[in-house]
Residue, then its C-alpha position, 0 to 999 in steps of 0.5 A: m203097354f209097359g210100365r214106362d208108358l203108364d201114368a197115374v191116370s192110366v194106372r187108375a183106369r186099368l186097375g179100376l181104382g176109385d176116386d179115393f186113390i187119386p191123391w196116392l197115385e199122383e203122389l207116386e207119379s211125382v216120386g218117379a221110378l228107380t233107375p235101375p229099376a227095383r227087382l224081385p228075387d228070382t222065383h227059384e230063390a223065392g221059397n228060401v227068401l220067404a222062409r227066412l222072412g217067416v212065411s209059412p210054406e202054404d203062404a209062400d206057395a200062394i205068393i209064388d203062384a201070384w208072382l208079380t211080373q212087369d209083362q203080365t201086370p204092368e200097372l201093378w209093376w208101375l205101383l211097385q217101382r214107386c212104392h219101392q222108391q218111397l220106402i228106400s228114400q226114407m231108409g234109416e230116417p226115424y222121423p220121416s215126413p208123412r209119406c208111405q201112406w199106402p192104401l189097401l188095393p180093392s178086392h177085385l184085384g184078387a191075390s195080386g192085390r192082397l199080396f201087392y205090398v208083400y212084393v214091395f217088401l221083397s223088392a226092398l229086402p236087399s236094401i234093408r239088409q245092406w243098411h243093417r250090415e252097414h250099421g252093424i246090425a247082427d244077422d240074427v236081429s235083422w232076420a228076426t225083425l224082418a220075419d214079422l212080415g211072415e207073421h202078419i201074412a199068417i195073421h191075415r190067413r187066420i182072419f180072412g182065410t187067404a194069404g195077404l197083408d192088410v197092415p203094410e203101414w206097420i211093416i214099413h217100419h221094419f223095412r226102413g230100419v226104424l224097428y227091431r225085434l229084441g227078444r220078446l218085444h219090438f222097439h221102434r225109434g220115435r219121439l214122445s208125443p207132443d200132444w200128451p197132457i203130462y209135461h207140466n206134472a210134477i212127476s215129469n219135471d225131472v225123471a232119473g236125471s232126464r227131462l220129460i219134454p214133448g218130442a224127446p227121443a223115445l222107443s215105442i214098445h210093441i208086443p209081437e204075437s209070437g214068442g210065448p208068454m211075456t213074463p216079467a223076466i223075459c220082458d226085463e231081458s228085452f229092455r236090457q237088450a234094447l238099452d245095449f242095442f240102441a246105445r251101440h247102434f244109434p248113440e246120437e239119439e239117446y233113448r232114455f224113455g219108452q212109450c207104448s199105446s195099446w189095449l194092453l195098457d187099459p187099466q180095466l184089465a186089472n179089474y178082472l186079472p190077478s195082480t200076478s198076470n203078465i198083462v197086469q205086470f206089464q202095465q205096471r211098468f208104465h205111467l199112464v197118460p190121461g185119456g184114451w180111445n175106443g179099443n174094441q176093434d183092436v181087442m177083437r183083432f189081437v185077442f180073437r183074430r176076428v174083425t166084426p164078430s158077434l159076442d156069441e161066436l167068440p171062443q171062451r178058452t182062456t181067461l183073457e177071452r172070457v174077460v174080454v167078452k164079459h166086459l163087452r156083455a156088460g155094455q162096457h168098452w175097452q180102451i187103447r191107452s198110452g203110457w211112458l217109462v224110464l228105460 
């Protein structure tokens, strides 16, 4: 049985997927397959392609060893074709309808399941590279952006001990043309949240000649792991690059504001870290939005690359590691906070 003979019901049965996968499979079935179908790089090209995407040799070997093919894994190929179609149908859209909600596949599928979305992104690589070229995106920016795939595969190995990808919803942004790495930071085309309770404050009435209103275009700012310390000067350079980049390539969107939601904006960090620390100086760029939510899990993942560790097993090598544990031992919680700034 090949991909053309499959449907959502048979794919679910043959892959042993639970009831919670039914809405996703039905959505993919409604998408249909590509004509002509999506393809993966030839395996003899795969090593070079993966290297350009920042994948380590160890992880590249694992990806090639579990390589997805239509004849050996027709059910996964059925899924790949439709995920590919979902992804490229949104190419370049900064505010798409809520699709591409891709669940992680169950562990009984082994390496093929852990790496499934890696193959989806490999299939989309020609499309996003062409889109970048058509929009004048320089090759160095294009590859630096897409190499976040390799970084997150490496993070998966650090956390779980195997090659895999457990954040496909994050990498989607890179491969549909809405997120770019510019120097030390990532910038993601978006809008100000309509839910923030800030729009009637005096500070937001008129900021640097721009009105702060719900849904105004705003660049979401993210901090990738690689790139070294995020010193104020290095971050200044990223913001300078972003202003130039988006004005040149997306002038119709007029980005005047930036926004960030992260545990790094938790003001409790300033109770422990000196005012000269890079984290505190990064926080000071933003106007904090009232409210937040529990960020303990995010801190564990981003600081320690652990999922559910006990405090006793956490390393205490750096000031930040010691601060995180001290705060939690005191019965306190870290928060994810949101903030905005004028670009």
